[in-house]
C-alpha positions as CSV (number, residue, x, y, z in Angstrom):
1,M,64.0,89.8,123.5
2,G,63.9,87.6,120.5
3,R,65.1,88.7,117.0
4,R,62.3,90.1,114.9
5,S,61.2,88.2,111.8
6,S,63.0,89.0,108.5
7,L,61.3,90.9,105.8
8,V,60.9,89.8,102.2
9,I,61.9,92.8,100.0
10,A,61.1,92.8,96.3
11,L,63.7,94.6,94.2
12,F,62.6,96.0,90.8
13,P,65.5,97.1,88.6
14,W,65.0,99.8,85.9
15,G,63.6,99.0,82.5
16,D,60.3,98.0,80.9
17,V,62.1,94.7,80.2
18,V,65.5,93.4,81.5
19,E,66.8,93.3,77.9
20,E,66.9,97.1,77.9
21,F,69.8,96.8,80.3
22,L,71.4,93.6,79.0
23,D,71.3,94.1,75.2
24,P,73.5,97.2,75.1
25,I,76.3,95.5,77.1
26,G,76.1,92.2,75.1
27,L,74.7,90.0,77.9
28,R,71.9,87.5,78.1
29,L,69.4,86.7,80.8
30,K,71.5,83.6,81.6
31,D,74.5,85.8,82.2
32,F,72.4,88.1,84.5
33,V,71.5,85.1,86.6
34,E,74.7,83.1,86.6
35,Q,77.5,85.7,86.2
36,M,76.6,89.2,87.2
37,T,77.4,90.4,90.7
38,G,77.7,93.8,92.4
39,G,76.2,97.0,91.1
40,W,73.4,98.6,93.1
41,L,71.0,95.6,92.5
42,F,73.1,92.7,93.8
43,G,74.9,95.0,96.3
44,Y,71.5,95.7,97.8
45,A,70.6,92.0,97.7
46,S,73.8,91.2,99.7
47,A,73.3,94.1,102.1
48,L,69.7,93.1,102.8
49,Q,70.8,89.5,103.4
50,L,73.5,90.7,105.8
51,A,70.7,92.6,107.7
52,G,68.7,89.4,108.0
53,H,66.2,90.1,105.3
54,R,65.3,88.1,102.2
55,P,65.7,90.0,98.8
56,V,63.6,88.9,95.8
57,I,64.5,90.3,92.4
58,V,61.6,90.8,89.9
59,C,62.0,91.6,86.2
60,A,60.0,91.5,83.1
61,S,61.5,89.9,79.9
62,E,60.5,90.0,76.3
63,N,61.8,86.5,75.9
64,A,59.7,84.9,78.6
65,S,56.5,83.1,77.8
66,Q,55.5,82.3,81.4
67,I,56.5,83.2,85.0
68,E,59.9,81.7,85.8
69,C,62.0,81.6,89.0
70,H,65.8,81.4,88.9
71,Y,68.4,81.8,91.6
72,H,71.2,84.2,91.4
73,A,74.5,82.4,91.5
74,G,76.3,85.1,93.6
75,T,73.8,85.7,96.3
76,G,71.3,82.9,96.0
77,A,68.4,85.5,95.8
78,P,65.4,84.4,93.8
79,I,65.1,86.1,90.4
80,W,61.5,86.1,89.2
81,I,61.0,86.7,85.5
82,V,57.6,87.5,84.0
83,P,56.6,88.0,80.4
84,G,56.8,91.6,79.3
85,A,57.2,93.9,76.3
86,R,58.8,97.2,75.5
87,A,56.3,99.9,74.9
88,R,56.1,101.2,71.3
89,Q,57.2,104.9,70.9
90,G,54.2,107.2,71.0
91,H,53.6,110.3,68.9
92,S,54.4,112.4,72.0
93,A,56.2,111.9,75.4
94,A,52.8,111.7,77.1
95,A,51.6,109.0,74.7
96,H,54.8,107.1,75.3
97,S,54.2,107.3,79.1
98,L,50.7,106.0,78.7
99,R,52.0,103.1,76.6
100,R,54.6,102.3,79.2
101,W,52.1,102.2,82.0
102,S,49.7,100.0,80.0
103,A,52.6,97.6,79.0
104,T,53.5,97.0,82.7
105,P,52.6,93.4,83.5
106,L,50.9,94.2,86.8
107,P,48.9,90.9,87.1
108,A,52.1,88.9,86.8
109,F,54.0,91.1,89.2
110,R,51.1,90.7,91.7
111,K,51.3,86.9,91.4
112,V,55.0,87.0,92.1
113,L,54.7,89.3,95.1
114,A,52.0,87.1,96.5
115,R,53.9,83.9,95.9
116,S,57.0,85.4,97.5
117,Q,55.0,86.6,100.5
118,C,56.6,90.0,99.9
119,D,56.6,92.5,102.7
120,A,57.8,95.6,100.9
121,I,58.7,96.8,97.4
122,L,61.9,98.7,96.5
123,V,62.1,100.2,93.0
124,Q,65.1,101.5,91.1
125,E,64.4,105.1,90.0
126,Y,61.3,107.0,91.1
127,E,61.3,109.3,88.0
128,Y,60.1,106.5,85.8
129,T,56.8,105.0,84.7
130,R,57.5,101.6,86.3
131,F,57.5,103.3,89.7
132,D,54.1,104.8,89.2
133,A,52.6,101.4,88.2
134,L,54.2,99.7,91.2
135,A,53.0,102.5,93.5
136,W,49.4,101.7,92.3
137,L,50.0,98.0,92.9
138,A,51.6,98.6,96.3
139,V,48.5,100.6,97.4
140,R,46.2,97.8,96.2
141,M,48.2,95.1,98.0
142,R,48.8,97.3,101.1
143,K,52.6,96.9,100.8
144,P,55.0,99.7,101.7
145,L,56.9,101.1,98.7
146,Y,60.4,102.5,98.6
147,A,62.6,103.7,95.7
148,T,66.2,104.5,95.1
149,F,68.0,107.1,93.0
150,Q,70.6,105.9,90.6
151,G,70.7,108.8,88.2
152,G,67.1,109.1,86.8
153,D,66.2,112.7,87.7
154,R,63.9,113.8,84.9
155,T,60.1,113.6,84.7
156,L,59.7,112.8,81.0
157,S,56.1,114.1,80.3
158,W,53.4,116.3,81.7
159,I,51.2,113.3,82.4
160,E,54.0,111.6,84.3
161,A,54.4,114.8,86.4
162,I,50.7,114.5,87.5
163,A,50.9,110.8,88.3
164,R,54.3,111.2,90.0
165,Q,52.8,113.4,92.7
166,A,50.4,110.6,93.7
167,S,53.1,108.0,93.5
168,L,55.4,109.9,95.7
169,R,52.7,110.5,98.3
170,A,52.1,106.7,98.4
171,C,55.8,106.1,98.9
172,S,57.1,105.1,102.3
173,G,60.7,106.3,101.7
174,L,63.2,107.3,99.1
175,I,66.9,106.3,99.1
176,V,69.0,109.2,97.8
177,A,72.7,109.4,98.3
178,S,73.2,112.5,96.1
179,A,72.9,115.9,97.8
180,A,72.2,117.6,94.5
181,E,69.2,115.2,93.9
182,R,67.9,115.7,97.4
183,E,67.9,119.5,96.8
184,R,66.1,118.9,93.4
185,L,63.4,116.9,95.1
186,A,62.8,119.6,97.7
187,K,62.3,122.1,94.9
188,A,60.3,119.9,92.5
189,Y,57.9,118.5,95.2
190,P,57.6,121.2,97.9
191,H,54.2,120.1,99.0
192,I,55.0,116.4,99.6
193,A,56.6,115.3,102.9
194,L,59.2,113.0,101.4
195,N,60.9,110.6,103.7
196,I,64.4,110.6,102.3
197,A,67.3,108.4,103.5
198,N,70.9,109.1,102.6
199,I,72.1,105.6,102.0
200,P,74.9,104.9,99.4
201,N,75.4,101.9,97.2
202,P,77.3,99.2,99.0
203,I,80.7,97.6,98.3
204,D,82.0,94.2,99.4
205,C,85.3,95.3,101.0
206,G,86.3,91.6,101.3
207,E,86.1,91.1,97.6
208,W,87.2,94.5,96.4
209,I,90.7,94.6,97.9
210,A,93.9,95.1,95.9
211,I,96.4,92.4,95.1
212,E,100.1,93.2,95.0
213,R,100.7,95.8,92.2
214,R,103.9,94.2,90.8
215,Q,102.1,90.9,90.4
216,A,99.0,92.5,88.9
217,R,101.2,94.3,86.3
218,Q,103.1,91.2,85.5
219,D,99.9,89.2,85.0
220,L,98.6,91.9,82.6
221,G,101.8,92.6,80.8
222,L,102.2,96.2,81.9
223,A,105.5,98.0,82.3
224,S,106.5,98.3,85.9
225,G,107.4,101.9,85.7
226,N,104.5,103.4,83.8
227,F,101.8,105.6,85.2
228,V,98.6,103.6,84.5
229,V,95.1,105.2,84.7
230,V,92.0,103.0,84.6
231,N,88.3,103.7,83.8
232,H,85.6,101.0,83.7
233,G,81.9,100.6,83.2
234,R,79.2,101.2,80.7
235,I,80.1,102.8,77.3
236,D,77.7,105.8,77.3
237,V,79.6,108.6,75.7
238,R,77.3,111.5,76.9
239,R,76.5,110.5,80.4
240,K,80.0,109.1,81.2
241,G,81.8,112.0,79.5
242,L,84.0,109.6,77.5
243,D,84.6,112.3,74.8
244,V,85.9,114.6,77.6
245,L,88.1,111.8,78.9
246,L,89.8,111.3,75.5
247,N,90.3,115.1,75.2
248,A,91.8,115.2,78.7
249,W,94.1,112.4,78.0
250,S,95.4,114.0,74.8
251,L,96.2,117.1,76.9
252,F,97.8,115.1,79.6
253,S,100.1,112.7,77.8
254,R,101.0,111.1,74.5
255,D,104.2,109.5,75.5
256,A,104.7,105.8,76.4
257,S,105.4,106.5,80.1
258,S,101.6,106.9,80.8
259,E,98.8,104.5,79.8
260,L,95.0,104.9,79.8
261,V,93.0,101.7,80.0
262,I,89.2,101.9,79.4
263,I,87.2,98.7,80.1
264,G,83.6,98.2,79.2
265,S,80.9,98.1,76.5
266,G,77.5,99.6,76.0
267,Q,75.0,101.2,73.6
268,D,77.6,103.7,72.4
269,R,80.4,101.3,71.5
270,D,80.4,102.2,67.8
271,I,80.4,105.9,68.6
272,F,83.2,105.5,71.1
273,A,85.2,103.4,68.7
274,R,85.1,106.2,66.2
275,L,86.1,108.8,68.8
276,L,89.0,106.7,69.9
277,S,90.2,106.2,66.3
278,E,89.9,109.9,65.5
279,A,91.8,110.8,68.7
280,A,94.7,108.6,67.6
281,L,96.1,108.3,71.1
282,P,99.1,105.9,71.1
283,N,99.0,105.2,74.8
284,A,95.2,104.7,75.3
285,R,93.5,101.3,74.9
286,W,90.0,100.1,75.1
287,L,89.0,96.6,76.2
288,C,85.6,96.5,74.5
289,D,83.9,94.0,76.8
290,Y,81.4,94.4,79.6
291,T,83.1,91.7,81.7
292,T,81.4,89.9,84.5
293,D,84.9,88.7,85.6
294,R,85.3,90.7,88.8
295,A,88.7,89.1,89.5
296,L,89.9,90.6,86.2
297,I,88.6,94.0,87.0
298,R,90.2,93.8,90.4
299,R,93.5,92.9,88.8
300,W,93.4,96.0,86.5
301,L,92.5,98.2,89.5
302,S,95.4,96.7,91.5
303,A,97.8,97.4,88.6
304,A,96.8,101.0,88.2
305,D,98.2,104.2,89.8
306,A,94.9,106.2,89.5
307,Y,91.3,106.0,88.5
308,V,89.5,108.6,86.4
309,T,85.8,109.3,85.7
310,A,84.7,112.3,83.5
311,S,81.0,111.8,83.9
312,R,78.5,114.5,83.1
313,T,75.6,112.7,84.8
314,E,75.6,110.2,87.7
315,G,73.5,108.9,90.5
316,M,75.7,106.9,92.9
317,P,78.2,105.1,90.6
318,V,79.6,101.8,91.8
319,A,82.7,101.7,89.5
320,P,84.7,104.4,91.4
321,L,83.7,102.8,94.7
322,E,85.4,99.6,93.5
323,A,88.5,101.5,92.5
324,M,88.6,103.2,95.9
325,A,88.2,99.9,97.7
326,C,91.3,98.8,95.8
327,G,93.2,101.7,97.2
328,L,93.2,103.9,94.1
329,P,93.2,107.7,94.2
330,I,90.3,109.1,92.2
331,V,90.1,112.0,89.7
332,A,86.3,112.7,89.3
333,T,84.1,115.4,87.9
334,D,81.5,117.2,90.0
335,A,78.6,115.2,88.4
336,Q,76.0,114.6,91.0
337,G,76.8,111.7,93.3
338,L,80.6,111.9,92.8
339,P,81.1,114.9,95.2
340,D,79.1,112.8,97.8
341,I,81.5,109.9,97.4
342,L,84.4,112.3,97.8
343,A,82.7,114.5,100.4
344,N,85.9,115.6,102.0
345,G,88.0,115.9,98.8
346,E,91.5,114.6,99.3
347,A,90.7,113.3,102.8
348,S,88.1,111.0,101.1
349,G,90.7,109.8,98.5
350,G,90.2,112.0,95.4
351,L,90.4,115.1,93.4
352,I,87.1,116.8,92.2
353,V,87.2,118.8,89.0
354,P,84.5,120.6,87.0
355,R,82.4,118.8,84.4
356,D,83.3,119.3,80.7
357,E,86.7,120.7,81.5
358,P,89.4,118.3,79.9
359,A,92.2,120.6,81.0
360,A,91.2,120.3,84.7
361,I,91.2,116.5,84.4
362,A,94.6,116.6,82.7
363,Q,96.0,118.9,85.4
364,A,94.7,116.6,88.2
365,L,96.3,113.5,86.5
366,K,99.6,115.4,86.2
367,K,99.4,116.2,89.9
368,L,99.1,112.5,90.8
369,K,101.7,111.4,88.3
370,D,104.3,113.8,89.7
371,D,103.6,113.0,93.4
372,P,103.8,109.3,94.3
373,V,103.5,110.2,98.0
374,M,100.2,112.0,97.3
375,R,99.0,108.9,95.4
376,E,99.7,106.7,98.3
377,R,98.1,109.1,100.8
378,L,94.9,109.4,98.7
379,G,94.7,105.7,98.0
380,Q,94.8,104.9,101.7
381,A,92.1,107.6,102.4
382,A,90.0,106.1,99.6
383,R,90.1,102.6,101.1
384,K,89.3,104.0,104.6
385,R,86.4,106.0,103.1
386,I,84.9,102.8,101.6
387,E,85.3,100.7,104.7
388,E,83.7,103.3,107.0
389,N,80.8,104.5,104.8
390,F,80.2,102.1,101.8
391,S,80.8,98.7,103.2
392,L,78.1,96.0,103.1
393,G,77.8,96.2,106.9
394,A,77.3,100.0,106.9
395,V,74.7,99.9,104.2
396,A,73.0,96.9,105.7
397,G,72.4,98.7,108.9
398,A,71.1,101.8,107.2
399,L,68.7,99.8,105.0
400,D,67.5,97.9,108.0
401,R,66.7,101.0,109.9
402,L,64.7,102.5,107.0
403,L,62.7,99.3,106.2
404,T,61.9,98.5,109.8
405,A,61.0,102.1,111.0
406,R,57.4,101.4,110.3
């Protein structure tokens, strides 16, 4: 039997325009095309390619005057950019939803989908107005529609709640790796037969693999005997619990034998700078840069003894997956998505603690600092967990089964 034809899958990332994602982290569209890799978007692109399909990324941009096609440097996937605009804030949540729907450049999206000979549409976040607009377009174009959960779990207005019912009924499948979110969906939409697939975000295990720790520390100028803890990603104080993290670190250690390194930037960088200054922690540093240098992030993860995330809200975060792939034990809160990553607790490579409890994080870090054998055991378990469940190959197979089931 010959191999079936590949599918062209159009990936639509979150945001009315791509600048909503890029501006807070200090990147431009050129950086998005030429330097960014990984994350759910480019991870999905790589996994789809591995499964024999052809991903096409479609975004609106407030800086575009016409439809443009670029090619992503990391995967070679086409990135279509269409002119778009951010919806003006309405006098109510419902009015803002209406403006968002009306601002969606559906004619331009339709042109791109036709030019690409798209077979299916996959949208980031179903609890979002862009999903509703694309559901209408998918019905008109007779294309199957799918959506993935990355943390958006709130219907923002009553008018969206009405539209979302129709959009979800038109959807061929949802990709939801969070058990808490799957439970919420069942309660929120009891009369809709949702086709939900439990597929995590993928990690390239060949790229995310630790280098020798002594060499990594030497390259970064870190003391060989210190206990080094890393956190990296978007600076979003509320969602990522960065205020909790600083409180936890102050309880854990103020001496020079331990170091906390936070890497990233985002919309809350000024707020976080103030919090860090007020905390006056002599052994905590912040590298205020949303770096696209993955080799540099890998070097920091290789140099560390543990990884910590104090998030209040998550979907399926990629940052701790990268740390686990580099063999780091994880201290993580029970924000949705994280217990799914560490489904078997220590056997999955980490310690789960309650949200908004700095003392619990501090206690878990002390446990790891005091027990090098435990760190080694959890680090090995973390790497194994990634290889078996989050690798490009594992996710590619799961996506292929979902998209070809029709």
